[in-house]
C-alpha positions as a Markdown table, in Angstrom:
| # | Residue | x | y | z |
|---|---|---|---|---|
| 1 | Met | 102.6 | 96.8 | 102.3 |
| 2 | Val | 101.3 | 93.5 | 103.6 |
| 3 | Ser | 102.0 | 89.9 | 103.5 |
| 4 | Leu | 101.5 | 86.6 | 105.1 |
| 5 | Gly | 104.9 | 86.6 | 106.3 |
| 6 | Pro | 107.3 | 83.3 | 106.2 |
| 7 | Leu | 105.8 | 80.0 | 104.7 |
| 8 | Thr | 107.3 | 78.4 | 107.4 |
| 9 | Gln | 109.9 | 78.5 | 110.1 |
| 10 | Arg | 112.9 | 77.2 | 107.8 |
| 11 | Arg | 111.0 | 78.3 | 104.4 |
| 12 | Tyr | 110.0 | 81.9 | 103.6 |
| 13 | Cys | 108.3 | 81.4 | 100.5 |
| 14 | Val | 106.9 | 78.3 | 98.4 |
| 15 | Tyr | 109.2 | 79.1 | 95.6 |
| 16 | Arg | 113.1 | 79.5 | 95.5 |
| 17 | Cys | 113.7 | 82.3 | 92.6 |
| 18 | Pro | 117.7 | 82.8 | 92.6 |
| 19 | Phe | 117.7 | 86.4 | 91.9 |
| 20 | Cys | 115.0 | 86.9 | 94.6 |
| 21 | Tyr | 116.8 | 89.8 | 97.5 |
| 22 | Val | 114.4 | 88.1 | 100.3 |
| 23 | Gln | 117.3 | 85.6 | 100.8 |
| 24 | Ala | 119.9 | 88.1 | 101.1 |
| 25 | Gly | 119.6 | 91.2 | 103.4 |
| 26 | Phe | 116.2 | 92.3 | 102.9 |
| 27 | Leu | 113.9 | 92.9 | 106.2 |
| 28 | Lys | 112.0 | 89.8 | 106.1 |
| 29 | Tyr | 107.9 | 90.4 | 107.2 |
| 30 | Ala | 106.5 | 89.0 | 110.4 |
| 31 | Ala | 104.5 | 86.0 | 110.0 |
| 32 | Leu | 100.8 | 87.3 | 111.1 |
| 33 | Glu | 97.2 | 86.0 | 111.1 |
| 34 | Ile | 94.7 | 88.0 | 108.9 |
| 35 | Pro | 93.4 | 89.8 | 112.0 |
| 36 | Glu | 96.3 | 90.8 | 112.8 |
| 37 | Ile | 97.4 | 92.3 | 109.7 |
| 38 | Leu | 93.9 | 93.9 | 110.1 |
| 39 | Glu | 94.7 | 95.5 | 113.6 |
| 40 | Trp | 98.2 | 96.7 | 112.3 |
| 41 | Ile | 96.6 | 98.4 | 109.1 |
| 42 | Lys | 94.1 | 100.3 | 111.6 |
| 43 | Ser | 97.2 | 101.7 | 113.3 |
| 44 | Val | 98.9 | 103.5 | 110.5 |
| 45 | Arg | 97.9 | 107.0 | 110.8 |
| 46 | Glu | 99.3 | 108.5 | 107.4 |
| 47 | Pro | 97.1 | 108.4 | 104.3 |
| 48 | Tyr | 97.1 | 105.5 | 101.8 |
| 49 | Asp | 95.1 | 104.9 | 99.1 |
| 50 | Ile | 96.3 | 101.7 | 98.2 |
| 51 | Ile | 97.4 | 98.3 | 99.9 |
| 52 | Phe | 100.2 | 95.9 | 98.1 |
| 53 | Val | 100.2 | 92.2 | 98.9 |
| 54 | Ser | 102.9 | 91.3 | 98.9 |
| 55 | Gly | 106.6 | 92.5 | 98.8 |
| 56 | Asp | 108.7 | 89.7 | 99.9 |
| 57 | Thr | 107.1 | 86.2 | 99.7 |
| 58 | Asp | 104.2 | 84.9 | 97.4 |
| 59 | Ser | 101.1 | 85.0 | 99.6 |
| 60 | Phe | 98.8 | 83.5 | 96.8 |
| 61 | Gly | 101.3 | 80.2 | 96.3 |
| 62 | Pro | 99.9 | 76.8 | 97.3 |
| 63 | Pro | 99.8 | 75.7 | 99.9 |
| 64 | Arg | 98.0 | 79.2 | 101.1 |
| 65 | Thr | 96.4 | 80.2 | 98.1 |
| 66 | Glu | 92.6 | 80.3 | 100.2 |
| 67 | Lys | 94.6 | 82.5 | 102.9 |
| 68 | Gly | 95.9 | 85.1 | 100.6 |
| 69 | Leu | 92.5 | 85.5 | 98.9 |
| 70 | Ala | 91.2 | 85.3 | 102.4 |
| 71 | Leu | 93.4 | 88.4 | 103.2 |
| 72 | Leu | 92.6 | 90.5 | 100.1 |
| 73 | Arg | 88.6 | 89.8 | 100.5 |
| 74 | Ala | 89.2 | 91.4 | 104.2 |
| 75 | Leu | 91.3 | 94.2 | 102.7 |
| 76 | Leu | 87.9 | 95.6 | 101.1 |
| 77 | Gln | 87.0 | 97.0 | 104.5 |
| 78 | Phe | 89.5 | 99.9 | 104.0 |
| 79 | Gly | 87.7 | 101.2 | 100.6 |
| 80 | Val | 90.9 | 101.4 | 99.1 |
| 81 | Asp | 92.7 | 100.2 | 95.7 |
| 82 | Leu | 94.2 | 96.5 | 96.1 |
| 83 | Leu | 97.2 | 95.5 | 94.3 |
| 84 | Phe | 98.4 | 91.9 | 94.5 |
| 85 | Thr | 101.8 | 90.0 | 92.7 |
| 86 | Thr | 101.9 | 86.5 | 92.4 |
| 87 | Arg | 103.6 | 83.5 | 90.4 |
| 88 | Ala | 101.0 | 80.6 | 91.2 |
| 89 | Leu | 98.3 | 79.6 | 89.3 |
| 90 | Leu | 94.9 | 79.8 | 90.5 |
| 91 | Asn | 92.3 | 77.2 | 89.7 |
| 92 | Asp | 88.7 | 77.9 | 88.5 |
| 93 | Asp | 87.4 | 78.4 | 92.4 |
| 94 | His | 90.2 | 80.9 | 93.3 |
| 95 | Leu | 89.6 | 82.7 | 89.9 |
| 96 | Arg | 86.2 | 83.0 | 90.7 |
| 97 | Glu | 86.8 | 84.1 | 94.1 |
| 98 | Leu | 88.8 | 86.9 | 93.0 |
| 99 | Glu | 86.2 | 87.9 | 90.1 |
| 100 | Asp | 84.2 | 88.4 | 93.5 |
| 101 | Ile | 86.6 | 90.5 | 95.1 |
| 102 | Asn | 87.6 | 92.5 | 92.0 |
| 103 | Asp | 83.5 | 93.3 | 91.7 |
| 104 | Ser | 82.9 | 94.2 | 95.3 |
| 105 | Cys | 86.1 | 96.5 | 95.0 |
| 106 | Arg | 84.7 | 98.2 | 92.1 |
| 107 | Ser | 81.3 | 98.5 | 93.6 |
| 108 | Arg | 83.4 | 101.1 | 96.2 |
| 109 | Gly | 84.7 | 103.0 | 93.2 |
| 110 | Arg | 88.2 | 101.1 | 93.7 |
| 111 | Arg | 89.7 | 98.5 | 91.3 |
| 112 | Val | 92.1 | 95.8 | 92.0 |
| 113 | Phe | 95.5 | 95.5 | 90.3 |
| 114 | Ala | 96.8 | 91.9 | 89.5 |
| 115 | Tyr | 100.1 | 91.5 | 89.0 |
| 116 | Val | 101.4 | 88.1 | 87.3 |
| 117 | Ser | 105.5 | 88.0 | 87.5 |
| 118 | Val | 107.6 | 86.4 | 84.4 |
| 119 | Ala | 111.4 | 86.8 | 84.5 |
| 120 | Gln | 112.2 | 84.5 | 81.4 |
| 121 | Leu | 111.0 | 82.0 | 78.8 |
| 122 | His | 114.2 | 79.9 | 77.9 |
| 123 | His | 116.0 | 79.9 | 81.4 |
| 124 | Pro | 113.9 | 77.9 | 83.5 |
| 125 | His | 116.6 | 77.8 | 86.2 |
| 126 | Leu | 115.6 | 81.4 | 87.3 |
| 127 | Glu | 112.1 | 80.4 | 87.9 |
| 128 | Pro | 112.2 | 76.5 | 89.1 |
| 129 | Arg | 109.7 | 74.4 | 90.3 |
| 130 | Pro | 107.0 | 74.4 | 91.5 |
| 131 | Ile | 106.9 | 77.7 | 89.6 |
| 132 | Ala | 104.2 | 76.9 | 86.5 |
| 133 | Ser | 105.5 | 77.6 | 83.1 |
| 134 | Pro | 105.9 | 81.2 | 81.8 |
| 135 | Tyr | 103.4 | 80.6 | 79.3 |
| 136 | Glu | 100.8 | 79.2 | 81.5 |
| 137 | Arg | 101.3 | 82.6 | 83.5 |
| 138 | Ile | 101.0 | 84.7 | 80.9 |
| 139 | Ala | 97.6 | 82.9 | 80.0 |
| 140 | Gln | 96.4 | 83.4 | 83.6 |
| 141 | Leu | 97.3 | 87.1 | 83.0 |
| 142 | Gly | 94.6 | 87.1 | 80.4 |
| 143 | Arg | 91.9 | 85.4 | 82.8 |
| 144 | Phe | 92.7 | 88.3 | 85.0 |
| 145 | Lys | 92.2 | 90.9 | 82.5 |
| 146 | Ala | 88.6 | 88.9 | 80.9 |
| 147 | Asn | 87.7 | 89.0 | 84.4 |
| 148 | Gly | 87.6 | 92.6 | 84.9 |
| 149 | Leu | 90.9 | 93.1 | 87.0 |
| 150 | Ile | 93.4 | 95.5 | 85.9 |
| 151 | Ser | 96.4 | 93.0 | 84.5 |
| 152 | Val | 99.8 | 93.8 | 84.8 |
| 153 | Leu | 102.9 | 91.9 | 83.1 |
| 154 | Ala | 105.9 | 92.2 | 86.0 |
| 155 | Leu | 108.4 | 91.8 | 83.5 |
| 156 | Arg | 111.2 | 91.9 | 86.3 |
| 157 | Pro | 113.6 | 91.9 | 87.3 |
| 158 | Phe | 115.8 | 92.5 | 84.6 |
| 159 | Leu | 118.8 | 89.8 | 84.6 |
| 160 | Pro | 122.2 | 90.2 | 82.9 |
| 161 | Asn | 122.3 | 86.9 | 81.7 |
| 162 | Val | 118.8 | 86.9 | 80.0 |
| 163 | Pro | 119.1 | 88.6 | 76.5 |
| 164 | Val | 117.1 | 91.5 | 75.3 |
| 165 | Glu | 115.3 | 89.3 | 72.6 |
| 166 | Glu | 113.7 | 87.1 | 75.6 |
| 167 | Tyr | 112.0 | 89.9 | 77.3 |
| 168 | Leu | 110.6 | 91.0 | 74.2 |
| 169 | Glu | 109.6 | 87.5 | 73.3 |
| 170 | Ile | 107.6 | 87.9 | 76.7 |
| 171 | Ile | 105.8 | 91.2 | 76.0 |
| 172 | Lys | 104.7 | 90.0 | 72.4 |
| 173 | Leu | 103.1 | 86.8 | 74.0 |
| 174 | Ala | 101.6 | 88.8 | 76.6 |
| 175 | Gln | 100.4 | 91.8 | 74.6 |
| 176 | Thr | 96.8 | 90.9 | 74.4 |
| 177 | Asn | 96.6 | 89.9 | 78.1 |
| 178 | Ala | 98.5 | 92.5 | 79.7 |
| 179 | Asp | 96.7 | 96.1 | 80.4 |
| 180 | Ile | 100.3 | 97.3 | 82.0 |
| 181 | Ile | 103.7 | 95.9 | 81.5 |
| 182 | Val | 106.2 | 97.0 | 84.3 |
| 183 | Gly | 109.7 | 96.5 | 84.6 |
| 184 | Glu | 112.6 | 96.3 | 87.4 |
| 185 | Val | 116.2 | 96.6 | 87.8 |
| 186 | Trp | 117.6 | 93.6 | 89.9 |
| 187 | Tyr | 118.9 | 94.2 | 93.5 |
| 188 | Ala | 121.9 | 91.5 | 94.3 |
| 189 | Asp | 124.1 | 90.7 | 97.1 |
| 190 | Gln | 127.5 | 92.2 | 97.1 |
| 191 | Ala | 128.7 | 88.7 | 98.8 |
| 192 | Gly | 127.7 | 86.9 | 95.6 |
| 193 | Lys | 125.0 | 84.3 | 97.2 |
| 194 | Met | 122.5 | 85.2 | 94.4 |
| 195 | Asp | 125.2 | 85.4 | 91.4 |
| 196 | Glu | 126.1 | 81.9 | 92.4 |
| 197 | Arg | 122.5 | 80.9 | 91.8 |
| 198 | Val | 121.5 | 83.1 | 89.0 |
| 199 | Phe | 124.4 | 82.2 | 87.0 |
| 200 | Glu | 124.6 | 78.5 | 87.8 |
| 201 | Gly | 128.2 | 79.2 | 89.7 |
| 202 | Thr | 129.7 | 80.8 | 86.2 |
| 203 | Pro | 131.9 | 83.7 | 87.3 |
| 204 | Ala | 129.6 | 86.5 | 86.9 |
| 205 | Asn | 130.7 | 89.6 | 85.0 |
| 206 | Tyr | 127.9 | 92.5 | 84.4 |
| 207 | Pro | 127.7 | 96.3 | 85.1 |
| 208 | Phe | 126.6 | 97.3 | 88.3 |
| 209 | Thr | 126.0 | 100.1 | 90.7 |
| 210 | Leu | 126.0 | 100.2 | 94.8 |
| 211 | Lys | 123.1 | 101.6 | 95.6 |
| 212 | Gln | 120.3 | 101.5 | 98.7 |
| 213 | Met | 117.0 | 100.2 | 98.4 |
| 214 | Asp | 114.6 | 103.2 | 98.1 |
| 215 | Phe | 111.5 | 101.4 | 98.6 |
| 216 | Asp | 112.4 | 99.2 | 102.1 |
| 217 | Glu | 114.0 | 100.4 | 105.3 |
| 218 | Asn | 116.9 | 97.7 | 104.9 |
| 219 | Glu | 120.5 | 99.4 | 105.4 |
| 220 | Glu | 122.4 | 96.8 | 103.2 |
| 221 | Val | 124.1 | 98.2 | 100.0 |
| 222 | Trp | 123.4 | 96.0 | 97.0 |
| 223 | Lys | 124.8 | 95.7 | 93.2 |
| 224 | Val | 122.2 | 96.8 | 91.3 |
| 225 | Phe | 122.1 | 96.1 | 87.8 |
| 226 | Glu | 119.4 | 98.5 | 85.9 |
| 227 | Gly | 119.5 | 96.6 | 82.2 |
| 228 | Lys | 119.2 | 99.8 | 80.2 |
| 229 | Glu | 119.3 | 98.2 | 77.0 |
| 230 | Ile | 116.8 | 95.8 | 77.9 |
| 231 | Glu | 114.5 | 98.8 | 79.2 |
| 232 | Ala | 115.0 | 100.8 | 76.4 |
| 233 | Ser | 114.1 | 98.0 | 74.0 |
| 234 | Ala | 111.1 | 97.2 | 76.1 |
| 235 | Ala | 109.7 | 100.6 | 76.3 |
| 236 | Gln | 109.7 | 101.2 | 72.4 |
| 237 | Leu | 108.2 | 97.7 | 71.7 |
| 238 | Cys | 105.7 | 98.5 | 74.1 |
| 239 | Ala | 105.1 | 101.9 | 72.7 |
| 240 | Asp | 104.9 | 100.4 | 69.2 |
| 241 | Leu | 102.3 | 98.0 | 70.5 |
| 242 | Asn | 100.5 | 101.1 | 72.5 |
| 243 | Leu | 101.2 | 99.1 | 75.6 |
| 244 | Pro | 101.9 | 101.4 | 78.9 |
| 245 | Phe | 105.6 | 100.8 | 80.3 |
| 246 | Phe | 106.5 | 101.9 | 83.5 |
| 247 | Met | 109.7 | 100.7 | 85.6 |
| 248 | Arg | 107.8 | 101.4 | 88.9 |
| 249 | Ser | 104.5 | 100.7 | 90.3 |
| 250 | Arg | 103.5 | 104.0 | 91.1 |
| 251 | Pro | 103.5 | 105.4 | 88.1 |
| 252 | Ala | 101.5 | 102.6 | 86.4 |
| 253 | Ile | 98.9 | 103.0 | 89.1 |
| 254 | Glu | 98.8 | 106.7 | 88.3 |
| 255 | Trp | 98.3 | 105.9 | 84.4 |
| 256 | Ala | 95.9 | 103.2 | 85.2 |
| 257 | Arg | 93.7 | 105.5 | 87.5 |
| 258 | Arg | 93.6 | 107.9 | 84.7 |
| 259 | Asn | 92.9 | 105.9 | 82.0 |
| 260 | Leu | 91.6 | 102.8 | 83.3 |
| 261 | Ala | 89.4 | 103.8 | 86.4 |
| 262 | Lys | 88.4 | 107.3 | 85.9 |
| 263 | Ser | 86.3 | 107.4 | 88.8 |
| 264 | Val | 89.4 | 107.1 | 91.1 |
| 265 | Ser | 91.5 | 109.6 | 92.8 |
| 266 | Ser | 94.9 | 109.8 | 90.7 |
| 267 | Ser | 96.8 | 110.0 | 93.9 |
| 268 | Ser | 99.0 | 106.8 | 94.8 |
| 269 | Asn | 100.2 | 106.6 | 98.0 |
| 270 | Phe | 101.6 | 102.9 | 99.3 |
| 271 | Leu | 100.8 | 101.5 | 102.4 |
| 272 | Gly | 104.6 | 100.2 | 103.9 |
């Protein structure tokens, strides 16, 4: 995993999603320039065949969309699959640049996975301005797909105050725009800082287990809401719609390599 790091010294990300674990206990990435990121990647010795941009902040949100795309282009030199995730809307010039990056990646026998995050339809406080509407982001997912990228609806995280029906509505809206649907559990801090914002000050009461993250090295023990009913309903709807559904990116990537990019190796090791 690589990232442009904090937006500024005072603000980590252009977006302020109340459910984001970066605001509580997550090991924040350093602010590095693109040459520094590339040098760090060159120093990594374990084998990897995909680079994920980015797990901590939106490296493509304005005002650094062009820098995020420049990072993505620079990563082509490593000859691996690329994955990026964003809530930002890209303009026509950005989309053309991304299409060209994807063409270059495919010419090397690799693919670009384009994740668009949507966590709600009718609870706008969960994805506050300047985040564009979920309808606009779902439309952009379709443009990614039309331009040849592997389009992934990041239906995440599952939140206890968003009803199952709302998640199913999102899937139905995105069914022709997404190649893959990926869900995720919600990690909340035990102090209740995230609960305060997610539930808008209302006392939170939801089932959770206490766990550490298995994808990050922070030592925090988090309240984990798994949303099993949401997961089961989403998986069933996706099966009915003939859409692949996964709860983690690794099996989603492996599925895509078998079914959407047959010329690419099916193993998957994240750099991070």
